[in-house]
Structures are given as structure tokens and as C-alpha cells.
N, C-alpha and C positions, 0 to 999 in steps of 0.2 A: 948612528940612527941616521935614516935617510931623510931627505925634506920631505916627503910625502908624511911620514910618520911625524915629523916636528909641527906639521900642519893639523894632522888629527889628535895631536896631543889635547888642545884645550875642548875639542868637541868630544872626547872620549871621558875628559874629566868630568865636564856637564852632564854626561849622560850617567857615570857613575854616581855625583851626587843626587841627580833626580832619582836615580833607582833607590839610592838608601833612602831617600825621603818616603817613598812609597810605602803604605803602611803593610805589615803582613799579620794578618789575626791567625793566630793559632790556637786560641782559647775565647771562650765567651767573657765578655766583662761582669762583673758583679751585677747580678739584678737585670741583666739584660733582657732578660723574658719578659720583664714587668713593664710594657710599654706605656703604662700610664701609671706608674708607681703603686701605691697601695689601692689604687682605684681598678687596678686592672682585673679583668674578668677571666673566668676559665670555663669557656663555650665556645665549641667549633664547628657545631652543626649550623641547621638553617636559622636558629633563633642568635647566632653568635653575636650578632649587632643589636640586638634588642633587650639586653640585660641591664639592670642598673648597676652603676658604679660598685665594685665590691665593698668599699668601706662606708657605703651609704646606710644609716642607721636603720634597723627595723621599723621604726615609727615614722621615719621619712619616705620608706617604700610605699607607703599608703598614698602620698603625694605624688609619688613617681607612676604609680597606677593610674591614678586620675587623670594625669596630663598624658598618659598613654591612651586612655579612652577617647580623648578629643583630638587625639593626633590620627587615631586608627579608624574611627567609626564615621560615617558618612554625615555630610551636611545635605539640608532639604531646601526646596524652594519655599520661599515665604508667600502667603502666611501658612503655618503649620500648627498642629498641636505640639509639636515638638520645639517649643519656643527657643530652647537653650541651643539649639541646633539648626534653626532656620536662618535664611537670608543668603542661601545660595546664588551666585550669579549676580545680575541676569547674564553676564558673560564670565566664562571661566574656564579653565582647562582641565579640572578634575573635581570631585567632590569629597576628598579627603586626603590628607598629607601622605598617608601610607600608601596611596595608589601612585605617588611619583617616587618617594623614599621606600621603594618594595623591602619589606622587613627590615625597614631602617637603613637600607643600603643603597645600592649604585641602580640608577635609572638606564635605559636602554633607548637607542633610536627607534622608531616605530617600525615593525615588521610589515611586509606587504600585505596589503590587504586590511590592516587595521582601521577601526573607525576613528580613532582619535591617536594623536601622537603622546597622549598620555605622561609618559616621565621624561618626555624631552618638550622644552619650551623653545619658542622664537623670539628673540629680543629684536625690538626694531627700533630705530632712531632715524634721524637726519643728520648730515653733517653739520659742524659748528662753525660758527665764525667768531669774530672780536665781539660782533655785538651781543654774544649769547653768554658772555663772559659770568654776569650774574646769575643767569639761568643754570649753568654749567655747575657753579658752586654748589647750588642746592638740590639740583636734580640728577647732575651727572651726565645727563643726555638731552638731546633736542628730540622731543617726541615727534612721531609721524602724525600729522595732523586730523588724519580719519580714524587711524587703528591704534594711535597711543604709544605705547613702549613695549606691550608684548602682545603677540597675536592669541588670542582666544578662540580654540576650535569646537568649542561649545557652548550651548545656551540653553535659558530655561524656555519652557513652551511660549510662544508668541515672539520670542527675541530671535533673530539669525546670527548664527554663529558667524564670527568674522571671517572664515577661511578653513581649508583643510590643508593639511601639512604631509608631504611625502619626502622620502630621502631616497636618491638613487645614486650608484656609486660607479667610479672608474676605477681603473687599475694603475699603480704606480710601481714600477718593478725597482727594489733596491737588492744590491748583491755584495756578499761579504767577500772580504780578501781571499777567502778559501774558496770562493765559486760558489757559494749557497746564495740560492735565488730566493728572495721574500717578495711576495705581491701585495703590497700595501693598497688599500680603497680610499679613494678620495670622495667624499660626499658631496653630494650636488643638490639642494634645496628645491623643492619645487612647492609652490603655494597655489592653489587653486580654489574655486568656488568662493570667491571675495563675495561677504555679504554686504559690504557698503561702498561699492565702488573700486575704483582702481588704487593702488597704493602711487604715494608720491614717487617719480621716476628716481630720484635719488636717495631712496631708501636702502638703508643699512641693515643686514641682517646678521645675527648671531645664534645658531642654534646651541643649546646647553642641556646636557641629560641631568638629572637630579643626582647630588654627590651622596656620599655615606653620611649617616648623621652623628656615628661614634665620635667621642672625645671633643667635642665643641665647646663645651664648658671649659677642658683644659687648656684649648687653643685660645679662648676666651680670658684665661687666666695667666697667659703669659705677658709679663709686665711690657709696657709698650717700648721703655729704652731699651729692654734686651733685643726686639724686634729691629728697632732702629739702629741699634748697635752694627748690626750685619749690613746695612743699607750701603752702597758704593755706587751712587747714581753716574759718577764720572769715571768709574773703573779706575781710581787713584792707585790700587795697587796692580794693574796691568794685567790682571790674571784674565781678562775677557768676561768677566761676570760683573754685572752692573746692576743688582736687585736696587729697587727702590720702592720706597711706600706710595700707596695711593691715600690720597686725603679726600674725604667724603662728608656729607653732611650729616651730623646727628640730629633727628627731629626732636627728641626730646630736651636736648641741651641748645638746640639752635646754634650750632656752630660747626666748624669743619674739624674733623679729629680723623685719627688713625683709621683706615678700613682693613678689615681681616677676613671677612666673610664674603662668600661668592665667588664664582671663576675668576672674577678680575678685582676681588677684594673691594666690592663696591657697597659693603654694608659694614657698619662699625661694631655691632654687637650683634647678640643673638636676639635680643627682642624685637628690633628693628628689622632684622632679617626674617623671623616669624611673622610680623606684621605685613611686613610686603609679600610673602608668601599668601596670607590669607587674601590679602587685596587681590593681587595679581593672578595668583592661580584657582583661587576660588571666588573671588567675587565677593569678600567679606570684608565689612568695614571694622575698624576698631579705633580707640581712642588716639591712636598714633596715626592711622590713616582713615579720617573718619568720610571719606567720599568714595562711591563707586567708582570704577574706572571706564565710565562711558565718557565718550567725548560728544561734541557739539554735533557730529554727523550721524550720531547713533540716536534717533528720537525714542525708539520703542525700547532700548536699554534705560534712556533716561525717565522713560514713563514709568518702569516696573515697579512693583511692590518691594517693599526692604523686609528685613527682619528685625528691626528694632534700630535703635541709634546710641551705641554701634551695635552690630550685630555679633561681634565677638567680644564678649565683656571682659573687663580689666581681669576679673578672676579666673576667666577660661586662658586668657592669655598669659596671664602668671602661672597656669597651670603647665601649659606648653611649654613656656619658658623652663621651668623646672625639669620636665621630661627631657627637654633638647639638651639640658646642660649638663644630665647626669645619665647618658647613655655610656655605657662601660665600653671601652677598648679591650678586645680578645689579646690574652698573652701571645707571645711569640712561640713557635714552636721550634724544634731542633736547631736550637741556637749553638750548640756543640757539635753539630756536623761537620764533620772535614768539607763536604761540598758546600756548606753555608758560609762557612769561614772563609773558604777560598773564594767564594762569590761576593762578600763582603769586602776583601781585600780587592777584587777586581771593580767592585762599585765604587771604592775612592781612587783607585788606579785611574780610572776613567775620569774622576772629578764629578762624579754625581752629587757628591755630599755638600759641593760648594752653593749649591740651592737647595737642596733635600737636606736641610741640616739635621743630624741626628738628633740630638737631644736640647731641651730646656729645663729649666727649673721654674714652676709656677710660683708666683707671686704671694706673699703672706697674707695680702688682702683679698685673696680670690672672692667671687660673690657667694660661693658656698664654702663652708670649711673642710668637706671632703676634698676639695680641688686644690687646697692650698699647700705651697712646698711640696709640692711632688715632683720627681725627677719623672720627666716623660720622654718619650722616645717617638715623635710625631714625623721625623724626616720631611720638613717643610721651613721655610725660613718666613712664610706668609708675605714674602715680598713680591713685587712683579717683576717679571723677566720678558727680555724679546724673545720670544720662540720661534723667529723666523716667518718667511712668506708662506710656508706650508701650511703652518696651524693659524694664519693670521685671520681675523674675521672683518678685518678693517673698520671696525666699531670701536670708538671710542668710550669710555666710561670714568667720569671723573678726570682723574689724571692718568689713567691707563690708555695707553696707545690701541691702535687695532692690531697690534702685534705682540701686545704684552699680554700675558696670564699671569695669576697668582702660584707660585709652587704649590702644587697640590699635595695634602699629606699621604703619605704611602702606608702608614699603620693599618693594619686590617686586610691590605691588598690581595694577599694571599688566600684569603677567606672568600673572596667574591663569587667564585662558582658555588661554593657552598652554599652561601647565603641567597644568591641572587640567580644561581643557574645560569650564568653566561660570565664572559670576561672583556665585556666591550669598555674600553676605557678612554681617556682625555675627554676634553669638555662636551662634544659631539659624539662620543661612543664609537667613533671611526674606527680604533684599533681594535680588533678581536683579540688579542692577547697581549700580554706584557713586552714581548719582543717588538711587536708593531708599534707599540706605545713609545718605545726608545727609539725607533727608527723614525719616528715624525719629529723627533726634536731637531730645532735648528737654531739659529739667532745664537745667542749666548751659549745655548747648549751644543752646538754645532761640534767644538773640538770634541767634546765627551762622547756624542754620537760616532764620529770618526775613530775614535780609539775603540769603541765596542764592535765598530765594523772591521777592525783588525782581530778580534778575537774569534779562537778556533770553535769548533762545536763543544768540546769539553769546556772551555771557557766561558761559554753562552750558557751552558746548561747550569754551570755552577752560579753565574750572576742571576739567573732565573730562580734556583734554589733557595738563594738568599730573599729575592725580593718576595717569593712565595713564602717565606718563613715569617714574613713582617706581621 
């Protein structure tokens, strides 16, 4: 044996061990098509994300339909004869939940010439200092003094909208090892026609499209200890992945708890997520958030009539909560396809499953009995991860840094085109397809992305076949 061969032996041994550890999926797992356990629905067209959980009893489907009506139908300006749905604004982004979560699915950035940003929001805040510690614990961010924490680009008559939002793009080239070139698009936010003067010069901005509504009750039903068990904030195992929980303020409990909803896991539960959307997206008060989002600089907003106190009754809030908890997850397709199985192997080979955790079992004490004890496959760990400078918004939210995002669930992602007529992904919709979304990954996901960049065309097609089967 030559000296060179002796030197290479340890490296070759490690390579063989690594190869042996890589999973090779040759058949689907039992029940793998049932992404939501017995709650899985079998609908794959434009209405795939709008169905009640399959195990929801007929007597409870009426409650689902009531919640759907409040989610889908528009709210109006007060005073109005429609007293159950008045109180919109004075400042708002849209007049119905469905306008952002189109067909209960994914939003998108505004098209050129659009009158409003509609299903994309712009969050605002100022950099925080040590003096803001108590404020950050309860609110998560330091509000911009004139415009608050979210820019509302629509308003009731007699009230000035806060501004207009546009997005332009520049090109970012990325090349695969086989020479294939992909042109990513990098968004550039433009805010004009400010209604109440200049923004603070240190304002931080974060654009967010509305995420899909499916399976939210099941994510809420994952036991806290199961989420925290995957956290590795100091990367103790040395794998380069250091997911950590966001700890946020629960308005009802009046204490800090685990966050799990929103792009940065800034909300603790669905009820507070819904109340926050009513308040910030539609200007509607509730018992959980009883005040309009007018700032001291917005006198016409403060003086505008309201639709009651609160405008969203507890009964309506409960109906929307029931609806959002019980939107079903569609079954996977083609789980036995050789291309899908090959793509699944490549997904694991790249290391994507280290953040996009394939499965959980929901807790026995879930909020709804239909959601309890379900083996689900959401492909998320609900933890925060540093995604690199390319995706950074620079805006902190509770414990989330300006480079961190919660791992987005992947279930249903292959039906985005069918439901919403587009394939625009990531928090701001910059990715025009799943391949672009992968190529924007950085930070903790940089190593996984680099592995994907070494995939040839056939391997890339297989990986996309797997993702589109979810």
C-alpha cells in the first residue's frame, strides 16, 4: 500500500460511513399519504385548502361553515345596518380574511399597478435597546412612532391611508455544479404617498405574504415539550443546525410562552393570531385587542366612528377560531412513485429534514378532539433558524433576530398552483418556484443548499417531485 493510499484510508472510511447513513427510500411508509392522520382530506383542486378536517362530525361542520362565513365575507365601515360585520378600519389592509389567505391558501406580492398590496403586509419597528426590555417582552418590537407596527395602505372615507406599497426586483444569479444557471429575484420595497409625514429614519421593514391556513389546529396541538426537544440553540451536536424557540407574550394568560405561529413564530396560539389579524389587517377590535391601531399622530383615525366595543364579538372570534383550527390538510399524491421516493432520499441526503421535521404526534389534550393523537407530517420543527443574510429582514421580533425565521410547514405546498394560481414562496414571495426557494436558503441551511447545488438535472427533478407530492 502506498503512502498516499494510507493517508486516504481514514477519509474513505468516513465517506463510506456517511454514505451508509444516508437513507434510501424504496417504498412509502405506512400511512405516509395521510399528512394529517385521520383528519386528512382528499381534495386536490382549487378548493383543496378549504375543506373541514375529514374526521369532523357532521354536527360540527355547521360550526365550521359559520366560521367560514365570517372568514370569507367582507366587513364594512361603521355605522351600518350590518351590525355583526361593521367596524372596519379606520385604517386597514383588507376588508376580509379571505382576501389575504386566498382560498385559504398563500398570498403573493402586489402585481405592478395594483391598487393595494392586499395579501402582502409590511411590518414596521425601530431598533431596540436595553431600555426596551420590558416593552419587548410584551410587544415583541418597538413600534414606529407615527405608523405603529404595520403599514395600512387602505382607509375609510375621511381617513388618509398610511402609504402605498410597491415591490421591484433585481437579479441574483446562482449556478449549479453542472452549469445550469438560475436567476433569482431580490425584492426591493418601495413605500410612497405617506399619509402622516415621514417615517422615522431608523425604521426597520419586513414584508410578509399571508401563509396557507391548512393544518393550523394540528400545529397548535403539538405538545410544547416535543417542539422544545428539537431545540439546539448552541448547536451542541455540531451539525450546524441550532434551532431555538421564540418566547412571546400570551395576552390572555399575561405571561411569556412558546411562540409557534407567524413567519417568526411571534404568536402563541391561533386565537391570538386571529385577533391580531383582525386588529392590524382590518382595524377590528376584540376583547383580546380592544383598541384600534391609530397612533397619536393620526387624529382622523382616532376620531372615526367604531362598530361597537368590541367590534368582533367573542362569539365571532370563537367561530373563526373553530374554522381556522379545522381546515383540513390534503393527502399526499404519488407517494410510491420512484421519482418521489428518489426525491425523498435526496431531501434527507441534503439535510433538509433537520429543520423540516417530517412528523409529530399531536397531544391527547388537543383543543378539539378531532385533532388529538394524530400522526401528522407537516415538515416543520416550528423553531427559529438563522437563514443567512440573503433572507434577513434585519427586524427582531421577541427573541427572533433579524436573520431568523420559523421553519415553514411544507404540507400542501405542491398544491399551491392549483389553489392560488401561482408558485410564489418564502416570507415575501420572492421565490417564483420551489427551486428558487431552496436557492435562497443560507445561514444554517447553507450546507444543505450547497449539497443541492451539486445535484444534476435528474436529481433536481426528483427532489421537486417529492416536494410537489407534499
